[in-house]
N, C-alpha and C positions, 0 to 999 in steps of 0.2 A: 429578487433573490435568484442567484445563479448557481449556488451550491448549497447542498444540505449535508451535514455530517451527523450521522446517528452515533451518539456518544454514550458510552457506559462501560462499566467494568464487566468484562466478558460479554460484550454487547451482543455477540452472535449466539449467545445462549438464550436469547429472548423467547418467551413463551407466554402468550396472552391466554389465560385460563378463565377469563371473565365469563359470566353466564351467556352474554351475547356472543362472544367468540366461540364458545363450545356449541352453541346452537347453530351458528353459521358454519362451523367446521367440525361436525361430530365424528367420533370414531365409528368405523364400520361395525355393523352388528356381527356377532358370531365370534369375536375375539375372546380368548380365555381371560385376558386382562386388558383393560382399556389402554394402559400405558405401553402396550406393544405397538401402538399406532403412533406415527408422527415423528418420532425422534430417532435419529441415527448419528453416531459419531462419525468423524472424518474417515476413519477406516478401522478395521478390527484391532489394530494395535493401540488404540486410544481407549482409556477407561473413563467412565463417568462417576464422579464421587457422589452424585445425587441419584440414588437408586430409583426414585419415583418419577424420573423424567419420562415424558411421553404422554400420550392421550390426546383428547380433543382440544381444539383451539388453534390459534394462529402461531406460526413459528417465524423465525427471523427472515427466511426467504420470502414469506408472505408480506412482512413489513417492508422489506426492500422493494418488492414488486409494487406495493401500494404507493410508496413514496415516488418511485420512478414514473408511475402513471400520471403524476401531477402535471408534468410538462416534459417534452423531449429536450427542452433547453436547460433543464435543471440537472446539474451533476449531483450524483449521490455517492457519498463515501461513508465509511464507518470505522470506528475505533473505540475502545481497544478490545480486540477479540481474543479468544483462546483457540489454540490450534485444534482442539478436539471437536470444535463445532463448525466445520466446513463440509457439510454433507454435499453429495453430488447435485442436489436440487439448487443449492445456492450458487455453485460454480456454473451450472447450466444457465441460470438466470443471468449471470454476469456476461456470458457469451451472447445472450439474446438481446440484452438491453444496452444500446450504445451509451446511454447516459449513466449507467452504473460503472463507475471508474475501474479501470484495469489496474488496480493497486490493492495489495493485501498486506496487512501487518500480521506476521506469523511469529510471535515471540518464542524463540527456542530456549533461551536462557543458558543452555549448555549443549555441547555435542556429544556428551558422554552419557550412556544409558545409566551407569552407576550413579552419577551426579543427579541426573533427572529423577531417579528413584529416591535419593535422599531429599530432594526438593519436593517430592510428592507431586510431580507434574502430571502423572497419569499417562505417560507415553514413553516409548523408547526412541533411541536415535533412528532405528530402522523404520518405525511407524512415521516419524516426522519426515524422513527422506522420501518415503512412499507418498506422503501427502504433497510434498514439493513437486514430485514427478507428476502426480495426478493434476495438480493445479497448472503446471506449465504445459501439459499435453492438452488440457481443456481450454486454457486461455494463453495462447502462445506469446502474446504481447504484454503479459502481466509484469508489473514491478512488485518485488517482494522486499519488505523491510522486516527487521527483527530486533530483539533485545538480547543482550548477553551479559552475564555476570562472571567476572574472573575471580578466582580464589574463594569459591564457596567452601564451606566446612569440609575438611578432609580431602580437598581436591589434590590429586597427584599430578605429576608431570605428564603421565600417559593420558589422564583424563583431560588435561589442558590441551594436549595435542589432538585429542578427538574433537574438541571445539574448533581448533584451527583447520582441521581437515574438513569439517562440515562447512565452514565458511568458504573454503576454497571450492568445494563441490557446488554449493548453492549460488555463490557470487551475488550477494545481496545488493539491492539498489540503494538501500539506506539501512543504517544500523545504529542502535543506541547502546553504548558499551560502558560498563561501570565495573569498578572493583567492589567486591562484596563488603558490605557493612552490616553487622548484626543488628537486627531490629527486635525490640521487645515484644512479648506476647505473640510470638510466632512458634511454629513447630521446631525450627532450628534453635531458637533461643531456649526452649524448654528441654531439648534432648541432645544438642550437639555443642561442640566447642569451636569457636572461631580460631582455628589453629594454623591458618596459612599466614606466614609473616607478611607484614605490609610491603616490604621491598619485593617479595616474590609476587604478591598480588599486582603491584604496579608494573613489574616486568612482564607478567603474563598479559595484563591489560594492554600494554604497548604493543605486544606481539599481535594481539587480536585486532587492534586498531590498524596496524600496518598491513595485515592480510586484507582487511576490509578495504582500505584505501587502494591497494594494488588491484584487487579484483573489480572494484567499482569503476576504476579508470579503464581497465580492459573491457569491461562489459559495455560501458557507455561509448567508448570508441567504436566498438563492434556493432552495437544495437542502435545508436542514436545519430551519429554523424551522417549527414546526407538525407535524413528523414524529415518529413513535414509533420509537425505536431500541432494539434489543436490546443491552443493555450488560452486560459482564462486570465486576462490581464488584471493584475492586482493593483498596480500603481507604479510610481516612479521608483527605479532601483536606488538602493542606498548608495551605490557607487556612481550614480548620475551626477554630473557636474557641468557647469557652463561650457558650451562647445562640444560636449560629449554626453548629451542627454540620453537616458535609457529607461525603458520600462522593464518590469519583471512580472512574471506570472508563473502559473503552474500548468504542466501538461496533464493529460488524463491519467498518467502514471504517477502523478504527484511530484514530479521532478521540477525543481525551480529552474527557470530559463530567463536569461537576461538578453535583451536585444536593443540595439541603438534605435532611436526614433528622432525624426525631424518634426518639429511641431511648434505650437505657439501656446502662450499662457492665457487662461481665462480665469474667471472667478473661482473655478473648481480645481485649478492647477494645470498641469501640462496636458495638452491635447495633441496627440500625435496624428500622423497621416499614413495611410497605406492604401493599396489598391482595393477595388470593390470586387466582392465575390461574383456579383451579377455580371460584371464585364469579363472576369477571368474564366468563369465556368466553361463557356464555349471554346475558349482557347485551349483549356486543359483537355477537352474532349478531342480536339484536333491533334494535339501533340502527344496524346496518351499519357499525360502526366506532366509534372513541372519540367520546364526547359528554359535555359537562358535566352532562347529565341522569343519567348513570350514578352511582349512589350505593350502593356495596357497604358491607357492615358488618363483615366479618371481616378483621382484619389479621394478618399473619404476620411472623416475624422475617426480616430481610434482613442477610446477613453478606458479608464479602469472600469471593469465590469463587462467589457466587450470580449467576445471570442475572436481570436486571430489565428490564422495559419502561419506558423513560424518554421522556417527552414533551420535545422540544427547544423551549425557550422563548426562547433568546437566544444570540447568538454574539459572541465576542470574538476576532477573528482566527481562528486555527485551533483555539481552545478553544470548546467548547459548554457551555451551561448548560441545566438542565432540571428536570423534576419526575418523581420516581419514581411510577409508577402501580401496577404489580403485579409479583409475583415468579413 
């Protein structure tokens, strides 16, 4: 196992309140209320709908720390979180643990405080932007993804423009964007009218998609080209073909990268080749980093499940292209 994904709705709201957990992590004595211990929202602009949060036991940062302790070779990710539950302890842990991936999903849904209030999201645009700034100042190499809904009940053109400006400000690395569709048994279904025409929803959605595509291309051109990324090889690329075989994998930031590979077939599929880290390491020390003057001679097999150092040479939107250097 090379990667573990902690999966759950609002996964970062995790709180183990079992008797064993409360015994191992008790609340300090002297508090007026036990729930004053342990729980903090991302910043003061976020509200918590569950008033009884807090108290003894293990929290999400404790869980991530425990999983990351299993092995330094094990990548740790999590999804799907809520923006309100990114306390400083979790962000600090991500900076301390190289195997906790520098990638966060932070679903905004809208860039308008008025729409967020109608959605009952529990935060404002300003609180969300403060969280983004806190995350990027703590984890400079972080990749941020998000969710957006266009045409929520009562959304005006000004509120739509607030979403576009938020996307321009943040420059997300990935985004999942949809036109609003009323669902039954929800607060909106009970109290609101789905009053934005379908053609307006689709026009706004296309504008959101276009902003995302423009900003992700700019960001990847600026942040990725020329960098060496540690990639977990997942297998042969879907675009691989005879004479132009290629592997694909994901960086620490969860960005897909495709790179050509020369190799042979065995019973498990394509086996590539690249240089050995053991041979390249002393050369890197001499040149103070990667250089075209480095000329190793020993190649080793590269298979799905291996980690490879890949030089990013090109970006196509949110997809990277590169060259495998060493395993």
